[in-house]
C-alpha positions in Angstrom: -56.8 62.2 -16.9 -58.4 60.4 -13.9 -58.3 57.1 -15.8 -54.5 57.6 -16.4 -53.9 58.4 -12.7 -56.0 55.3 -11.6 -54.1 53.1 -14.1 -50.8 54.4 -12.8 -51.8 53.8 -9.2 -53.0 50.3 -10.0 -49.8 49.5 -11.8 -47.7 50.7 -8.8 -49.8 48.7 -6.3 -49.6 45.6 -8.5 -45.8 46.0 -8.8 -45.5 46.4 -5.1 -47.6 43.4 -4.3 -45.7 41.2 -6.8 -42.4 42.3 -5.2 -43.7 41.4 -1.7 -44.7 37.9 -3.0 -41.3 37.3 -4.6 -39.5 38.6 -1.5 -41.5 36.5 0.9 -41.1 33.4 -1.3 -37.4 33.7 -1.2 -37.2 34.6 2.4 -39.3 31.6 3.5 -37.3 29.1 1.5 -34.3 27.3 3.2 -31.2 29.3 2.4 -28.2 27.6 0.8 -26.7 30.9 -0.3 -24.4 31.3 2.7 -21.0 32.6 1.8 -18.4 29.8 1.6 -15.7 30.1 4.2 -12.2 30.3 2.8 -9.5 28.0 4.2 -6.7 30.6 4.0 -7.5 32.6 7.2 -7.7 29.4 9.3 -4.5 28.0 7.8 -2.4 31.2 8.2 -3.6 31.8 11.7 -3.1 28.2 12.8 -6.8 27.9 13.8 -7.1 24.5 12.1 -9.8 23.0 14.3 -12.0 26.1 13.8 -11.4 25.9 10.1 -12.3 22.2 9.9 -15.5 22.8 11.8 -16.5 25.8 9.7 -15.8 24.2 6.3 -17.4 20.9 7.3 -20.6 22.6 8.4 -20.8 24.5 5.2 -20.3 21.4 3.1 -23.1 19.6 4.9 -25.5 22.2 3.4 -23.5 22.6 0.1 -22.0 19.1 -0.6 -21.2 19.9 -4.3 -19.0 22.9 -3.5 -15.7 21.3 -4.6 -13.6 24.4 -3.9 -14.6 24.3 -0.2 -14.2 20.5 -0.2 -10.6 20.9 -1.5 -9.9 23.6 1.1 -11.3 21.3 3.9 -9.0 18.5 2.6 -6.0 20.8 2.9 -7.0 21.8 6.4 -7.5 18.2 7.5 -4.1 17.2 6.1 -2.4 20.1 8.0 -4.3 19.0 11.2 -3.1 15.5 10.7 0.5 16.7 10.2 0.2 18.9 13.3 -1.1 16.0 15.4 1.8 13.8 14.2 4.3 16.5 15.1 2.7 17.0 18.5 2.8 13.3 19.2 6.5 13.2 18.4 7.1 16.3 20.5 5.2 14.6 23.4 7.6 11.7 23.3 10.7 13.9 22.9 11.9 13.0 19.5 15.5 13.9 19.0 16.9 15.8 16.0 20.0 14.2 14.5 21.5 13.5 11.1 20.0 10.0 11.3 16.5 11.1 12.2 16.5 13.6 9.3 16.8 10.7 6.8 13.8 8.7 8.1 10.2 9.4 6.9 7.8 10.7 9.6 10.6 11.7 12.0 12.4 14.2 9.8 10.0 16.9 10.8 11.5 19.9 12.7 10.2 18.9 16.2 11.4 21.3 18.9 13.2 19.7 21.9 10.8 18.8 24.7 12.3 19.6 28.2 9.9 17.1 29.9 9.1 14.3 27.4 6.9 11.3 28.2 8.5 7.9 28.0 7.6 6.2 24.7 6.7 2.6 24.4 6.5 0.4 21.4 2.7 0.3 21.5 2.6 4.1 21.9 4.7 4.5 18.7 2.4 2.2 16.8 -0.6 4.3 17.9 1.2 7.4 16.5 1.5 5.6 13.2 -2.2 4.5 13.4 -3.3 8.0 14.1 -1.5 9.2 11.0 -3.2 6.5 9.0 -6.6 7.5 10.2 -6.0 11.2 9.5 -4.9 10.4 5.9 -8.0 8.3 5.5 -10.1 11.3 6.6 -8.4 13.6 4.0 -8.9 11.0 1.3 -12.6 10.7 2.0 -13.0 14.4 1.8 -11.1 14.7 -1.5 -12.6 11.7 -3.4 -15.9 13.3 -4.4 -14.3 16.3 -6.1 -15.4 16.4 -9.8 -15.3 20.2 -10.7 -13.0 20.5 -13.7 -12.9 24.3 -13.1 -11.8 24.1 -9.5 -9.5 26.8 -8.4 -8.2 27.6 -5.0 -5.3 30.0 -4.3 -3.2 29.3 -1.2 0.1 30.5 0.2 1.2 27.2 1.7 4.4 28.6 3.2 2.5 30.9 5.5 0.5 28.0 7.1 1.0 27.8 10.8 1.2 24.5 12.8 1.3 24.1 16.6 4.4 22.0 16.7 4.5 21.5 20.5 0.8 21.5 21.3 0.9 24.6 23.6 -2.2 26.0 21.9 -0.2 28.6 20.0 1.2 28.8 16.4 3.8 31.5 16.3 6.2 32.7 13.7 8.6 29.9 14.3 5.9 27.3 13.5 5.3 28.2 9.9 5.3 25.7 7.1 8.1 27.4 5.2 10.4 26.5 8.1 9.2 22.9 7.9 10.0 22.9 4.2 13.5 24.2 4.9 14.1 21.5 7.6 12.9 18.7 5.4 14.5 19.7 2.1 17.6 21.6 3.3 16.7 24.6 1.2 16.9 28.2 2.4 13.4 29.7 1.8 12.7 33.0 3.5 9.5 34.3 4.9 9.4 36.9 2.0 9.7 34.0 -0.4 6.8 32.3 1.3 4.6 35.4 1.1 5.2 35.6 -2.6 4.7 31.9 -3.2 1.0 31.8 -4.2 -0.2 28.6 -5.8 -3.5 28.4 -7.7 -4.5 24.8 -7.0 -6.8 23.2 -9.6 -8.6 19.9 -10.3 -5.4 18.1 -11.3 -3.8 19.2 -8.0 -6.7 17.8 -6.0 -6.2 14.4 -7.7 -2.4 14.8 -7.0 -3.0 15.5 -3.3 -5.4 12.5 -3.0 -2.7 10.3 -4.6 -0.2 11.5 -2.0 -2.5 10.4 0.9 -2.1 6.9 -0.6 1.7 7.2 -0.8 2.0 8.2 2.8 -0.7 5.7 3.8 1.3 2.9 2.2 4.4 3.7 4.2 2.5 3.8 7.5 0.6 0.6 6.8 3.8 -1.2 6.0 5.2 -0.1 9.4 2.1 -1.4 11.1 2.1 -4.8 9.3 5.3 -6.1 11.0 6.4 -6.5 14.6 9.6 -4.5 15.1 9.7 -4.7 18.9 13.3 -5.9 19.1 14.5 -3.1 16.8 12.6 -0.6 19.0 14.1 -1.9 22.2 17.7 -1.7 20.8 17.5 1.5 18.6 14.6 3.7 19.6 17.0 5.7 21.8 18.5 7.1 18.6 15.3 9.0 18.0 13.6 9.6 21.3 14.8 11.0 24.6 13.0 8.6 27.0 12.5 5.1 25.8 10.9 2.1 27.5 13.7 -0.4 26.9 15.2 -3.2 28.9 18.6 -2.0 27.8 18.8 1.1 30.1 22.5 1.6 29.4 21.6 2.8 25.9 20.0 5.9 27.4 23.1 6.9 29.4 25.8 6.0 26.8 24.5 8.1 23.9 25.5 11.5 22.7 24.3 14.5 24.7 24.1 16.6 21.5 24.8 16.1 17.8 28.3 17.6 18.4 29.1 15.3 21.4 31.3 12.4 20.4 32.5 11.4 23.9 30.1 8.4 23.9 29.9 7.8 20.1 28.4 4.3 19.9 26.0 5.3 17.1 28.0 3.2 14.6 27.4 0.0 16.6 23.7 1.0 17.1 23.3 1.2 13.3 24.9 -2.2 12.8 22.5 -3.5 15.4 19.6 -1.9 13.5 20.6 -3.7 10.3 21.0 -7.0 12.2 17.5 -6.6 13.9 15.7 -5.6 10.7 13.9 -9.0 10.7 10.3 -8.4 11.4 7.6 -11.1 12.0 4.4 -10.5 10.1 1.6 -9.7 12.5 -1.1 -8.1 10.4 -0.9 -9.6 6.8 -4.1 -7.8 5.7 -2.2 -4.5 5.9 0.2 -5.7 3.1 -2.8 -6.0 0.8 -3.8 -2.5 1.8 -0.2 -1.3 0.9 -0.6 -2.9 -2.6 -4.0 -1.3 -3.1 -2.5 2.1 -2.0 0.2 1.7 -4.7 -2.4 0.9 -7.3 -4.4 3.9 -6.3 -1.3 6.1 -6.6 -0.8 5.0 -10.2 -4.5 5.5 -11.1 -4.7 8.9 -9.6 -1.4 10.0 -11.1 -2.7 9.1 -14.5 -6.0 10.9 -13.9 -4.2 13.9 -12.5 -1.9 14.4 -15.5 -4.7 13.9 -18.0 -6.5 16.8 -16.2 -3.3 18.9 -16.2 -2.7 18.3 -19.9 -6.2 19.5 -20.7 -5.6 22.9 -19.0 -5.3 26.0 -21.2 -4.7 28.7 -18.6 -1.4 29.8 -17.1 -2.4 30.6 -13.5 0.3 30.1 -10.8 0.6 26.4 -11.6 1.7 23.8 -9.0 2.0 21.0 -11.6 2.3 22.6 -15.1 1.8 21.0 -18.5 4.5 21.7 -21.1 2.7 24.8 -22.2 2.5 26.3 -18.7 4.9 27.7 -16.2 5.3 26.4 -12.7 5.3 28.6 -9.6 8.5 26.8 -8.8 11.4 28.8 -10.2 13.6 27.4 -13.0 11.6 24.2 -13.4 10.4 23.1 -16.8 8.1 20.2 -17.7 8.6 18.9 -21.2 6.6 16.7 -23.6 9.3 14.1 -23.4 8.9 14.0 -19.6 5.2 13.5 -19.8 5.4 10.8 -22.4 8.0 8.8 -20.4 6.0 9.3 -17.2 2.8 7.8 -18.7 4.8 4.9 -20.0 6.3 4.3 -16.5 2.8 4.4 -15.0 1.6 1.8 -17.5 4.6 -0.4 -16.7 4.3 0.0 -13.0 0.6 -0.9 -13.2 1.5 -4.2 -15.0 4.0 -5.0 -12.2 1.5 -4.3 -9.4 -1.0 -6.5 -11.2 1.5 -9.3 -11.4 1.6 -9.3 -15.2 5.2 -8.3 -15.4 8.0 -9.0 -12.9 11.2 -7.4 -11.6 14.6 -8.8 -12.7 16.4 -10.9 -10.1 19.9 -9.7 -9.6 21.4 -13.2 -8.8 20.0 -15.1 -11.8 19.1 -13.4 -15.0 16.8 -16.4 -15.9 14.6 -15.8 -12.9 12.2 -12.9 -12.1 10.5 -11.6 -8.9 6.7 -11.5 -8.8 6.6 -8.2 -6.9 2.8 -8.3 -6.4 3.0 -11.6 -4.5 5.2 -10.0 -1.9 2.1 -8.2 -0.8 -0.6 -10.8 -1.5 1.5 -13.6 0.1 3.5 -11.7 2.7 6.1 -13.3 4.9 8.6 -12.3 7.6 10.6 -9.2 6.4 14.3 -9.8 6.6 16.4 -6.9 5.3 19.7 -8.8 5.1 18.1 -11.7 3.4 16.6 -9.4 0.8 20.0 -7.9 0.0 21.5 -11.3 -0.2 18.6 -12.6 -2.3 17.3 -15.6 -0.3 14.2 -13.7 0.9 13.1 -13.5 -2.8 13.0 -17.3 -3.2 9.2 -17.7 -2.6 8.5 -15.1 -5.3 10.9 -16.3 -8.0 9.6 -17.6 -11.3 10.4 -17.6 -15.0 8.1 -14.7 -16.0 8.0 -11.7 -18.2 10.4 -9.0 -17.0 9.6 -5.3 -17.0 10.7 -3.5 -20.2 14.1 -1.9 -19.3 13.7 0.5 -22.2 10.8 2.2 -20.4 13.0 3.0 -17.4 16.0 4.1 -19.6 13.7 6.4 -21.5 12.5 7.9 -18.2 16.0 8.4 -17.0 17.0 10.2 -20.2 13.9 12.4 -20.0 14.4 13.5 -16.4 18.2 13.3 -16.2 20.0 13.7 -12.9 16.9 15.2 -11.3 14.8 12.0 -11.7 14.2 11.4 -8.0 13.1 15.0 -7.3 10.7 14.9 -10.3 9.3 11.5 -9.3 8.5 12.9 -5.8 7.0 16.0 -7.3 5.0 14.3 -10.1 3.7 11.6 -7.8 
């Protein structure tokens, strides 16, 4: 009996000691088991700076956590958008039917009662800040490889501090931005129910969109548009540094005010002055590289999407899935025509196929050389055709059947689908 008791005690002591050794070993090792911070609380509260800091610090210790990496990319994109809106608010961007049709200035910027005077150089720095923010997002998203990535977000409930007052209230929610940009009538209830489960294909899609937006901004920075700014910036901003001071006093007081309606003449001047000297030609090469990246990432994104077998609140669905966007259906015919258009566009960007020239069917335009051998941009000359002269040759024209097939597949909603598909 004593031997059994002694054996029991020895077993318990040995078990206890072993437990202490295991516990102490785990406790003394550096801990990487911290709980990953979720982006949603920071996005929906408008605390974007705090969110970027928290997720960045976690990723430094856990660089392979692609879910957190994607969340950080979303936060950084929202911070960049917020900074863009705050810059436009600072300079008193005006809301008008004209501004709502222009990229970057169609955001719902509230009216600033005391705006700073905007100069041409200040506007260029706004564009450069947007370029830099997009580059940051891109660098964050590029390492993502997890094919099982999944991150659910209610994008409509994201809050942005439009006017830079340090607050992000109910009027500064993303669903309101969406309404202002698209003209749709989404409600807050709709936004609460609009939950998207972003996956690996969507991460590639978002990365591609940073290239789309970056290409537009780089093009704006490549040319000198000072004359256009001096003559027409008053159409978009309240206080403008222009030698033509009368422009500031003879414009509409509100969108409904037609007592001083010289906007038609201003638009004619804008067309006339859309002749921009090339000042940074290397940016045009960057634009071309952005476009090539868009094609590559779109192809990778859709290959990932087509491999999916789940049906979980899809942003971009394959033909067997259902999108979170109501009454939208993606078909096999759409996907096939989309891939053909990507292949054809890639050949055009590589200079292996050309665009048809509208004034002579025997000549074609080498589209790629517009970016590798850039010249002064002249809108009127491009419409007329003479601006295309340096790029004309007897080359292979893009296959019109590819574009007709795409038009048939997408129908009258082609433009909307192209923007969505990226």
